RODO-2510 file (C-alpha; in nm, 4 decimals, decimal comma):
residues 73
     n   res          X          Y          Z
     1     x    10,2786     9,9440     8,8176
     2     x    10,2376     9,8523     9,2021
     3     x    10,1478    10,0673     9,4666
     4     x    10,3869    10,2074     9,7056
     5     x    10,2843    10,1859    10,0228
     6     x    10,4017    10,4715    10,2927
     7     x    10,4309    10,3033    10,6066
     8     x    10,5151    10,6662    10,7261
     9     x    10,1662    10,8120    10,6649
    10     x     9,9607    10,4460    10,8246
    11     x     9,8064    10,4876    11,1690
    12     x     9,9350    10,1464    11,2071
    13     x    10,2947    10,2132    11,1751
    14     x    10,5037    10,3039    11,4579
    15     x    10,9063    10,3478    11,5782
    16     x    11,0226    10,1026    11,7906
    17     x    11,2844    10,1505    12,0935
    18     x    11,4485     9,7917    12,0469
    19     x    11,7618     9,9028    11,8040
    20     x    11,6911     9,5371    11,6474
    21     x    11,3996     9,6385    11,4697
    22     x    11,3036    10,0317    11,4711
    23     x    11,0297     9,9767    11,2574
    24     x    10,6474     9,8325    11,3848
    25     x    10,2422     9,7763    11,2484
    26     x    10,0002     9,7491    11,4860
    27     x     9,7546     9,6253    11,2762
    28     x     9,9880     9,3168    11,1892
    29     x    10,1504     9,3037    11,4905
    30     x    10,5211     9,3087    11,4457
    31     x    10,8209     9,4616    11,4076
    32     x    11,1373     9,4859    11,1928
    33     x    11,4152     9,5988    11,0301
    34     x    11,3380     9,7359    10,7239
    35     x    10,9652     9,9362    10,6647
    36     x    10,6609     9,6987    10,7601
    37     x    10,5297     9,7182    10,3897
    38     x    10,8102     9,5732    10,2529
    39     x    10,8660     9,3616    10,5151
    40     x    10,4304     9,2193    10,4355
    41     x    10,5588     9,1953    10,0168
    42     x    10,8725     9,0077    10,1044
    43     x    10,6412     8,6999    10,2888
    44     x    10,3154     8,7169    10,1249
    45     x    10,4193     8,8180     9,8512
    46     x    10,1567     9,1245     9,8028
    47     x    10,0796     9,4405     9,9477
    48     x     9,9831     9,5806    10,2981
    49     x     9,6549     9,5117    10,2593
    50     x     9,5512     9,6937    10,6582
    51     x     9,6971    10,0584    10,5797
    52     x     9,5083    10,3034    10,6964
    53     x     9,5615    10,6902    10,6246
    54     x     9,6583    10,8537    10,9659
    55     x     9,4880    11,2252    10,8135
    56     x     9,1849    10,9523    10,6931
    57     x     8,8277    11,0705    10,7237
    58     x     8,9235    11,3125    10,9978
    59     x     8,8646    11,0526    11,3026
    60     x     9,2016    11,0557    11,4211
    61     x     9,2258    11,0706    11,8136
    62     x     9,3600    11,4257    11,8928
    63     x     9,0294    11,5416    11,6641
    64     x     8,8735    11,6527    12,0568
    65     x     9,2233    11,8829    12,0914
    66     x     9,1081    12,1592    11,7975
    67     x     8,8377    12,2936    12,0706
    68     x     9,0276    12,3340    12,3220
    69     x     8,8920    12,1108    12,6119
    70     x     8,9950    12,1253    12,9696
    71     x     9,2092    12,4608    12,9199
    72     x     9,1281    12,7133    13,1883
    73     x     9,2305    13,1148    13,1899
***
């Protein structure tokens, strides 16, 4: 059975402000009416090979904000 890719959990997935193509993939560099993983599957016949989990190994861009940063009381 094929693994179902959930683009919403991928760090490359984004919502565009284009009504004709509301979903985007930064890894593959395209926007689409359907979820990017579905578009990739339909065009190549393979599951997305560039999926990268947002939760990953803790190296997300927001990790630096957890210690308070430049907060002045």
